[in-house]
GUDREN-722104 format. One record per atom (N, C-alpha, C): residue number from 1; atom name; x, y, z. Coordinates in steps of 0.2 Angstrom, whole numbers. Layout:
N
pt num=NUM | atome=CA | c1=X | c2=Y | c3=Z $
...
This chain:
105
pt num=1 | atome=N | c1=106 | c2=102 | c3=-522 $
pt num=1 | atome=CA | c1=107 | c2=97 | c3=-517 $
pt num=1 | atome=C | c1=104 | c2=99 | c3=-511 $
pt num=2 | atome=N | c1=100 | c2=95 | c3=-507 $
pt num=2 | atome=CA | c1=97 | c2=96 | c3=-501 $
pt num=2 | atome=C | c1=101 | c2=96 | c3=-495 $
pt num=3 | atome=N | c1=101 | c2=101 | c3=-491 $
pt num=3 | atome=CA | c1=105 | c2=101 | c3=-485 $
pt num=3 | atome=C | c1=101 | c2=98 | c3=-479 $
pt num=4 | atome=N | c1=104 | c2=93 | c3=-476 $
pt num=4 | atome=CA | c1=101 | c2=90 | c3=-470 $
pt num=4 | atome=C | c1=102 | c2=93 | c3=-464 $
pt num=5 | atome=N | c1=97 | c2=94 | c3=-459 $
pt num=5 | atome=CA | c1=98 | c2=98 | c3=-453 $
pt num=5 | atome=C | c1=101 | c2=93 | c3=-448 $
pt num=6 | atome=N | c1=105 | c2=96 | c3=-444 $
pt num=6 | atome=CA | c1=108 | c2=93 | c3=-438 $
pt num=6 | atome=C | c1=104 | c2=93 | c3=-432 $
pt num=7 | atome=N | c1=98 | c2=96 | c3=-432 $
pt num=7 | atome=CA | c1=94 | c2=97 | c3=-426 $
pt num=7 | atome=C | c1=92 | c2=90 | c3=-423 $
pt num=8 | atome=N | c1=93 | c2=89 | c3=-417 $
pt num=8 | atome=CA | c1=92 | c2=83 | c3=-413 $
pt num=8 | atome=C | c1=84 | c2=83 | c3=-412 $
pt num=9 | atome=N | c1=82 | c2=77 | c3=-411 $
pt num=9 | atome=CA | c1=75 | c2=76 | c3=-409 $
pt num=9 | atome=C | c1=73 | c2=80 | c3=-402 $
pt num=10 | atome=N | c1=78 | c2=80 | c3=-398 $
pt num=10 | atome=CA | c1=77 | c2=83 | c3=-392 $
pt num=10 | atome=C | c1=77 | c2=91 | c3=-392 $
pt num=11 | atome=N | c1=81 | c2=94 | c3=-397 $
pt num=11 | atome=CA | c1=80 | c2=101 | c3=-399 $
pt num=11 | atome=C | c1=73 | c2=102 | c3=-402 $
pt num=12 | atome=N | c1=71 | c2=98 | c3=-406 $
pt num=12 | atome=CA | c1=64 | c2=99 | c3=-409 $
pt num=12 | atome=C | c1=59 | c2=99 | c3=-404 $
pt num=13 | atome=N | c1=59 | c2=94 | c3=-400 $
pt num=13 | atome=CA | c1=55 | c2=93 | c3=-394 $
pt num=13 | atome=C | c1=54 | c2=99 | c3=-390 $
pt num=14 | atome=N | c1=60 | c2=102 | c3=-388 $
pt num=14 | atome=CA | c1=60 | c2=108 | c3=-384 $
pt num=14 | atome=C | c1=57 | c2=113 | c3=-387 $
pt num=15 | atome=N | c1=57 | c2=114 | c3=-394 $
pt num=15 | atome=CA | c1=53 | c2=119 | c3=-397 $
pt num=15 | atome=C | c1=45 | c2=118 | c3=-396 $
pt num=16 | atome=N | c1=43 | c2=112 | c3=-397 $
pt num=16 | atome=CA | c1=36 | c2=110 | c3=-396 $
pt num=16 | atome=C | c1=34 | c2=111 | c3=-389 $
pt num=17 | atome=N | c1=38 | c2=110 | c3=-384 $
pt num=17 | atome=CA | c1=37 | c2=111 | c3=-377 $
pt num=17 | atome=C | c1=37 | c2=118 | c3=-375 $
pt num=18 | atome=N | c1=41 | c2=122 | c3=-378 $
pt num=18 | atome=CA | c1=41 | c2=129 | c3=-377 $
pt num=18 | atome=C | c1=34 | c2=132 | c3=-379 $
pt num=19 | atome=N | c1=32 | c2=130 | c3=-385 $
pt num=19 | atome=CA | c1=25 | c2=132 | c3=-388 $
pt num=19 | atome=C | c1=20 | c2=130 | c3=-383 $
pt num=20 | atome=N | c1=20 | c2=124 | c3=-381 $
pt num=20 | atome=CA | c1=15 | c2=121 | c3=-376 $
pt num=20 | atome=C | c1=15 | c2=125 | c3=-370 $
pt num=21 | atome=N | c1=21 | c2=127 | c3=-367 $
pt num=21 | atome=CA | c1=21 | c2=131 | c3=-361 $
pt num=21 | atome=C | c1=18 | c2=138 | c3=-362 $
pt num=22 | atome=N | c1=19 | c2=141 | c3=-368 $
pt num=22 | atome=CA | c1=17 | c2=147 | c3=-369 $
pt num=22 | atome=C | c1=9 | c2=147 | c3=-370 $
pt num=23 | atome=N | c1=7 | c2=142 | c3=-373 $
pt num=23 | atome=CA | c1=-1 | c2=141 | c3=-374 $
pt num=23 | atome=C | c1=-4 | c2=139 | c3=-367 $
pt num=24 | atome=N | c1=-1 | c2=135 | c3=-363 $
pt num=24 | atome=CA | c1=-3 | c2=134 | c3=-356 $
pt num=24 | atome=C | c1=-4 | c2=140 | c3=-352 $
pt num=25 | atome=N | c1=1 | c2=145 | c3=-353 $
pt num=25 | atome=CA | c1=0 | c2=151 | c3=-349 $
pt num=25 | atome=C | c1=-6 | c2=155 | c3=-352 $
pt num=26 | atome=N | c1=-6 | c2=155 | c3=-359 $
pt num=26 | atome=CA | c1=-11 | c2=159 | c3=-362 $
pt num=26 | atome=C | c1=-18 | c2=157 | c3=-361 $
pt num=27 | atome=N | c1=-19 | c2=150 | c3=-361 $
pt num=27 | atome=CA | c1=-25 | c2=147 | c3=-360 $
pt num=27 | atome=C | c1=-27 | c2=146 | c3=-353 $
pt num=28 | atome=N | c1=-22 | c2=146 | c3=-349 $
pt num=28 | atome=CA | c1=-23 | c2=144 | c3=-342 $
pt num=28 | atome=C | c1=-26 | c2=137 | c3=-341 $
pt num=29 | atome=N | c1=-24 | c2=132 | c3=-345 $
pt num=29 | atome=CA | c1=-27 | c2=126 | c3=-345 $
pt num=29 | atome=C | c1=-22 | c2=121 | c3=-348 $
pt num=30 | atome=N | c1=-18 | c2=118 | c3=-343 $
pt num=30 | atome=CA | c1=-13 | c2=113 | c3=-345 $
pt num=30 | atome=C | c1=-16 | c2=107 | c3=-349 $
pt num=31 | atome=N | c1=-22 | c2=104 | c3=-346 $
pt num=31 | atome=CA | c1=-25 | c2=99 | c3=-349 $
pt num=31 | atome=C | c1=-28 | c2=100 | c3=-356 $
pt num=32 | atome=N | c1=-30 | c2=106 | c3=-357 $
pt num=32 | atome=CA | c1=-33 | c2=107 | c3=-364 $
pt num=32 | atome=C | c1=-27 | c2=107 | c3=-369 $
pt num=33 | atome=N | c1=-21 | c2=110 | c3=-367 $
pt num=33 | atome=CA | c1=-15 | c2=111 | c3=-371 $
pt num=33 | atome=C | c1=-12 | c2=103 | c3=-372 $
pt num=34 | atome=N | c1=-12 | c2=100 | c3=-367 $
pt num=34 | atome=CA | c1=-10 | c2=93 | c3=-367 $
pt num=34 | atome=C | c1=-14 | c2=89 | c3=-372 $
pt num=35 | atome=N | c1=-21 | c2=89 | c3=-371 $
pt num=35 | atome=CA | c1=-25 | c2=86 | c3=-376 $
pt num=35 | atome=C | c1=-24 | c2=88 | c3=-383 $
pt num=36 | atome=N | c1=-23 | c2=94 | c3=-384 $
pt num=36 | atome=CA | c1=-22 | c2=97 | c3=-391 $
pt num=36 | atome=C | c1=-15 | c2=94 | c3=-394 $
pt num=37 | atome=N | c1=-10 | c2=94 | c3=-389 $
pt num=37 | atome=CA | c1=-4 | c2=92 | c3=-391 $
pt num=37 | atome=C | c1=-4 | c2=84 | c3=-393 $
pt num=38 | atome=N | c1=-8 | c2=80 | c3=-389 $
pt num=38 | atome=CA | c1=-8 | c2=73 | c3=-391 $
pt num=38 | atome=C | c1=-12 | c2=72 | c3=-397 $
pt num=39 | atome=N | c1=-17 | c2=76 | c3=-399 $
pt num=39 | atome=CA | c1=-21 | c2=76 | c3=-405 $
pt num=39 | atome=C | c1=-17 | c2=78 | c3=-411 $
pt num=40 | atome=N | c1=-13 | c2=83 | c3=-410 $
pt num=40 | atome=CA | c1=-8 | c2=85 | c3=-415 $
pt num=40 | atome=C | c1=-3 | c2=79 | c3=-417 $
pt num=41 | atome=N | c1=0 | c2=76 | c3=-411 $
pt num=41 | atome=CA | c1=4 | c2=71 | c3=-412 $
pt num=41 | atome=C | c1=1 | c2=65 | c3=-416 $
pt num=42 | atome=N | c1=-5 | c2=63 | c3=-414 $
pt num=42 | atome=CA | c1=-8 | c2=58 | c3=-417 $
pt num=42 | atome=C | c1=-10 | c2=59 | c3=-425 $
pt num=43 | atome=N | c1=-12 | c2=65 | c3=-426 $
pt num=43 | atome=CA | c1=-13 | c2=67 | c3=-433 $
pt num=43 | atome=C | c1=-7 | c2=67 | c3=-437 $
pt num=44 | atome=N | c1=-1 | c2=70 | c3=-434 $
pt num=44 | atome=CA | c1=5 | c2=70 | c3=-438 $
pt num=44 | atome=C | c1=8 | c2=63 | c3=-439 $
pt num=45 | atome=N | c1=7 | c2=59 | c3=-434 $
pt num=45 | atome=CA | c1=9 | c2=52 | c3=-434 $
pt num=45 | atome=C | c1=5 | c2=48 | c3=-439 $
pt num=46 | atome=N | c1=-1 | c2=49 | c3=-440 $
pt num=46 | atome=CA | c1=-5 | c2=46 | c3=-445 $
pt num=46 | atome=C | c1=-3 | c2=48 | c3=-452 $
pt num=47 | atome=N | c1=-1 | c2=54 | c3=-453 $
pt num=47 | atome=CA | c1=1 | c2=57 | c3=-459 $
pt num=47 | atome=C | c1=8 | c2=53 | c3=-460 $
pt num=48 | atome=N | c1=12 | c2=53 | c3=-455 $
pt num=48 | atome=CA | c1=19 | c2=50 | c3=-456 $
pt num=48 | atome=C | c1=18 | c2=42 | c3=-458 $
pt num=49 | atome=N | c1=13 | c2=39 | c3=-455 $
pt num=49 | atome=CA | c1=12 | c2=32 | c3=-457 $
pt num=49 | atome=C | c1=10 | c2=31 | c3=-464 $
pt num=50 | atome=N | c1=5 | c2=36 | c3=-466 $
pt num=50 | atome=CA | c1=2 | c2=36 | c3=-472 $
pt num=50 | atome=C | c1=7 | c2=37 | c3=-478 $
pt num=51 | atome=N | c1=12 | c2=41 | c3=-477 $
pt num=51 | atome=CA | c1=17 | c2=42 | c3=-482 $
pt num=51 | atome=C | c1=23 | c2=37 | c3=-482 $
pt num=52 | atome=N | c1=23 | c2=34 | c3=-477 $
pt num=52 | atome=CA | c1=29 | c2=29 | c3=-476 $
pt num=52 | atome=C | c1=26 | c2=22 | c3=-478 $
pt num=53 | atome=N | c1=20 | c2=21 | c3=-478 $
pt num=53 | atome=CA | c1=17 | c2=14 | c3=-479 $
pt num=53 | atome=C | c1=15 | c2=13 | c3=-487 $
pt num=54 | atome=N | c1=16 | c2=6 | c3=-488 $
pt num=54 | atome=CA | c1=15 | c2=4 | c3=-495 $
pt num=54 | atome=C | c1=7 | c2=3 | c3=-495 $
pt num=55 | atome=N | c1=5 | c2=0 | c3=-490 $
pt num=55 | atome=CA | c1=-2 | c2=-2 | c3=-489 $
pt num=55 | atome=C | c1=-5 | c2=-1 | c3=-482 $
pt num=56 | atome=N | c1=-7 | c2=5 | c3=-481 $
pt num=56 | atome=CA | c1=-9 | c2=7 | c3=-474 $
pt num=56 | atome=C | c1=-15 | c2=3 | c3=-471 $
pt num=57 | atome=N | c1=-19 | c2=1 | c3=-475 $
pt num=57 | atome=CA | c1=-25 | c2=-4 | c3=-473 $
pt num=57 | atome=C | c1=-22 | c2=-10 | c3=-470 $
pt num=58 | atome=N | c1=-17 | c2=-13 | c3=-473 $
pt num=58 | atome=CA | c1=-14 | c2=-19 | c3=-471 $
pt num=58 | atome=C | c1=-9 | c2=-18 | c3=-465 $
pt num=59 | atome=N | c1=-6 | c2=-12 | c3=-465 $
pt num=59 | atome=CA | c1=-1 | c2=-10 | c3=-460 $
pt num=59 | atome=C | c1=-4 | c2=-6 | c3=-454 $
pt num=60 | atome=N | c1=-10 | c2=-5 | c3=-454 $
pt num=60 | atome=CA | c1=-13 | c2=-1 | c3=-449 $
pt num=60 | atome=C | c1=-12 | c2=-3 | c3=-442 $
pt num=61 | atome=N | c1=-13 | c2=-9 | c3=-440 $
pt num=61 | atome=CA | c1=-12 | c2=-12 | c3=-434 $
pt num=61 | atome=C | c1=-5 | c2=-12 | c3=-432 $
pt num=62 | atome=N | c1=0 | c2=-14 | c3=-436 $
pt num=62 | atome=CA | c1=7 | c2=-13 | c3=-435 $
pt num=62 | atome=C | c1=9 | c2=-6 | c3=-433 $
pt num=63 | atome=N | c1=6 | c2=-1 | c3=-437 $
pt num=63 | atome=CA | c1=8 | c2=6 | c3=-436 $
pt num=63 | atome=C | c1=5 | c2=8 | c3=-429 $
pt num=64 | atome=N | c1=-1 | c2=6 | c3=-427 $
pt num=64 | atome=CA | c1=-4 | c2=7 | c3=-421 $
pt num=64 | atome=C | c1=1 | c2=4 | c3=-415 $
pt num=65 | atome=N | c1=3 | c2=-2 | c3=-416 $
pt num=65 | atome=CA | c1=7 | c2=-5 | c3=-411 $
pt num=65 | atome=C | c1=14 | c2=-1 | c3=-410 $
pt num=66 | atome=N | c1=17 | c2=0 | c3=-416 $
pt num=66 | atome=CA | c1=23 | c2=3 | c3=-416 $
pt num=66 | atome=C | c1=23 | c2=10 | c3=-412 $
pt num=67 | atome=N | c1=18 | c2=15 | c3=-415 $
pt num=67 | atome=CA | c1=18 | c2=21 | c3=-412 $
pt num=67 | atome=C | c1=16 | c2=21 | c3=-405 $
pt num=68 | atome=N | c1=11 | c2=17 | c3=-403 $
pt num=68 | atome=CA | c1=9 | c2=16 | c3=-396 $
pt num=68 | atome=C | c1=15 | c2=14 | c3=-391 $
pt num=69 | atome=N | c1=19 | c2=9 | c3=-394 $
pt num=69 | atome=CA | c1=25 | c2=7 | c3=-390 $
pt num=69 | atome=C | c1=30 | c2=12 | c3=-389 $
pt num=70 | atome=N | c1=31 | c2=16 | c3=-394 $
pt num=70 | atome=CA | c1=36 | c2=22 | c3=-394 $
pt num=70 | atome=C | c1=33 | c2=27 | c3=-389 $
pt num=71 | atome=N | c1=27 | c2=29 | c3=-389 $
pt num=71 | atome=CA | c1=24 | c2=34 | c3=-385 $
pt num=71 | atome=C | c1=25 | c2=31 | c3=-378 $
pt num=72 | atome=N | c1=23 | c2=25 | c3=-376 $
pt num=72 | atome=CA | c1=23 | c2=22 | c3=-370 $
pt num=72 | atome=C | c1=30 | c2=22 | c3=-367 $
pt num=73 | atome=N | c1=35 | c2=21 | c3=-370 $
pt num=73 | atome=CA | c1=42 | c2=21 | c3=-368 $
pt num=73 | atome=C | c1=44 | c2=28 | c3=-366 $
pt num=74 | atome=N | c1=42 | c2=33 | c3=-371 $
pt num=74 | atome=CA | c1=44 | c2=39 | c3=-370 $
pt num=74 | atome=C | c1=41 | c2=42 | c3=-363 $
pt num=75 | atome=N | c1=34 | c2=41 | c3=-363 $
pt num=75 | atome=CA | c1=30 | c2=43 | c3=-357 $
pt num=75 | atome=C | c1=33 | c2=40 | c3=-351 $
pt num=76 | atome=N | c1=34 | c2=34 | c3=-351 $
pt num=76 | atome=CA | c1=37 | c2=30 | c3=-345 $
pt num=76 | atome=C | c1=44 | c2=34 | c3=-343 $
pt num=77 | atome=N | c1=48 | c2=35 | c3=-347 $
pt num=77 | atome=CA | c1=54 | c2=38 | c3=-345 $
pt num=77 | atome=C | c1=53 | c2=45 | c3=-342 $
pt num=78 | atome=N | c1=49 | c2=49 | c3=-345 $
pt num=78 | atome=CA | c1=47 | c2=56 | c3=-343 $
pt num=78 | atome=C | c1=44 | c2=56 | c3=-336 $
pt num=79 | atome=N | c1=39 | c2=51 | c3=-335 $
pt num=79 | atome=CA | c1=36 | c2=50 | c3=-329 $
pt num=79 | atome=C | c1=41 | c2=49 | c3=-323 $
pt num=80 | atome=N | c1=46 | c2=44 | c3=-325 $
pt num=80 | atome=CA | c1=51 | c2=42 | c3=-320 $
pt num=80 | atome=C | c1=55 | c2=49 | c3=-319 $
pt num=81 | atome=N | c1=57 | c2=53 | c3=-324 $
pt num=81 | atome=CA | c1=60 | c2=59 | c3=-323 $
pt num=81 | atome=C | c1=57 | c2=64 | c3=-318 $
pt num=82 | atome=N | c1=50 | c2=64 | c3=-319 $
pt num=82 | atome=CA | c1=46 | c2=69 | c3=-315 $
pt num=82 | atome=C | c1=45 | c2=66 | c3=-308 $
pt num=83 | atome=N | c1=46 | c2=60 | c3=-307 $
pt num=83 | atome=CA | c1=45 | c2=57 | c3=-300 $
pt num=83 | atome=C | c1=52 | c2=58 | c3=-297 $
pt num=84 | atome=N | c1=57 | c2=58 | c3=-300 $
pt num=84 | atome=CA | c1=64 | c2=59 | c3=-297 $
pt num=84 | atome=C | c1=65 | c2=66 | c3=-296 $
pt num=85 | atome=N | c1=62 | c2=70 | c3=-301 $
pt num=85 | atome=CA | c1=63 | c2=78 | c3=-300 $
pt num=85 | atome=C | c1=57 | c2=81 | c3=-301 $
pt num=86 | atome=N | c1=53 | c2=81 | c3=-296 $
pt num=86 | atome=CA | c1=46 | c2=85 | c3=-297 $
pt num=86 | atome=C | c1=46 | c2=92 | c3=-299 $
pt num=87 | atome=N | c1=42 | c2=94 | c3=-303 $
pt num=87 | atome=CA | c1=42 | c2=101 | c3=-306 $
pt num=87 | atome=C | c1=40 | c2=105 | c3=-300 $
pt num=88 | atome=N | c1=43 | c2=111 | c3=-300 $
pt num=88 | atome=CA | c1=41 | c2=116 | c3=-295 $
pt num=88 | atome=C | c1=35 | c2=120 | c3=-297 $
pt num=89 | atome=N | c1=30 | c2=120 | c3=-293 $
pt num=89 | atome=CA | c1=24 | c2=123 | c3=-294 $
pt num=89 | atome=C | c1=24 | c2=130 | c3=-291 $
pt num=90 | atome=N | c1=22 | c2=135 | c3=-295 $
pt num=90 | atome=CA | c1=22 | c2=142 | c3=-292 $
pt num=90 | atome=C | c1=16 | c2=143 | c3=-287 $
pt num=91 | atome=N | c1=18 | c2=146 | c3=-282 $
pt num=91 | atome=CA | c1=13 | c2=147 | c3=-277 $
pt num=91 | atome=C | c1=6 | c2=150 | c3=-279 $
pt num=92 | atome=N | c1=6 | c2=155 | c3=-284 $
pt num=92 | atome=CA | c1=0 | c2=158 | c3=-286 $
pt num=92 | atome=C | c1=-4 | c2=153 | c3=-290 $
pt num=93 | atome=N | c1=-1 | c2=148 | c3=-293 $
pt num=93 | atome=CA | c1=-5 | c2=143 | c3=-297 $
pt num=93 | atome=C | c1=-5 | c2=136 | c3=-293 $
pt num=94 | atome=N | c1=-5 | c2=136 | c3=-287 $
pt num=94 | atome=CA | c1=-5 | c2=130 | c3=-283 $
pt num=94 | atome=C | c1=-12 | c2=127 | c3=-282 $
pt num=95 | atome=N | c1=-17 | c2=129 | c3=-286 $
pt num=95 | atome=CA | c1=-24 | c2=126 | c3=-286 $
pt num=95 | atome=C | c1=-23 | c2=119 | c3=-288 $
pt num=96 | atome=N | c1=-28 | c2=115 | c3=-286 $
pt num=96 | atome=CA | c1=-29 | c2=108 | c3=-287 $
pt num=96 | atome=C | c1=-32 | c2=107 | c3=-294 $
pt num=97 | atome=N | c1=-29 | c2=103 | c3=-299 $
pt num=97 | atome=CA | c1=-32 | c2=102 | c3=-305 $
pt num=97 | atome=C | c1=-36 | c2=96 | c3=-305 $
pt num=98 | atome=N | c1=-42 | c2=96 | c3=-305 $
pt num=98 | atome=CA | c1=-47 | c2=91 | c3=-304 $
pt num=98 | atome=C | c1=-46 | c2=86 | c3=-310 $
pt num=99 | atome=N | c1=-44 | c2=88 | c3=-316 $
pt num=99 | atome=CA | c1=-43 | c2=84 | c3=-321 $
pt num=99 | atome=C | c1=-39 | c2=78 | c3=-320 $
pt num=100 | atome=N | c1=-35 | c2=78 | c3=-315 $
pt num=100 | atome=CA | c1=-30 | c2=72 | c3=-314 $
pt num=100 | atome=C | c1=-34 | c2=66 | c3=-312 $
pt num=101 | atome=N | c1=-40 | c2=67 | c3=-310 $
pt num=101 | atome=CA | c1=-45 | c2=62 | c3=-308 $
pt num=101 | atome=C | c1=-46 | c2=57 | c3=-313 $
pt num=102 | atome=N | c1=-45 | c2=59 | c3=-319 $
pt num=102 | atome=CA | c1=-46 | c2=54 | c3=-325 $
pt num=102 | atome=C | c1=-41 | c2=49 | c3=-325 $
pt num=103 | atome=N | c1=-35 | c2=50 | c3=-322 $
pt num=103 | atome=CA | c1=-30 | c2=45 | c3=-322 $
pt num=103 | atome=C | c1=-32 | c2=39 | c3=-318 $
pt num=104 | atome=N | c1=-37 | c2=40 | c3=-313 $
pt num=104 | atome=CA | c1=-39 | c2=34 | c3=-309 $
pt num=104 | atome=C | c1=-43 | c2=29 | c3=-313 $
pt num=105 | atome=N | c1=-41 | c2=23 | c3=-312 $
pt num=105 | atome=CA | c1=-44 | c2=18 | c3=-315 $
pt num=105 | atome=C | c1=-49 | c2=14 | c3=-311 $
């Protein structure tokens, strides 16, 4: 009999975030790590959709819409959290990250 884990999605997410923080310090590039994390999430979510789908060709747009809506909601909640509770920036890393310019439309 297979035992089911009681680990919450938040505990799992904290493990990914801890690794991302470690890689950000190692690489000294939050943007690079963020892009890699988004790519990894997209790759894993495509795998998830593929194994859950009966006909991925027919369900592709529905999967794109569902995963996109889920991500947008989670990102919105976390942006609101960072607006309410801005992260502390260490003085020695207070340089301006020009990659933020890509957010301007």
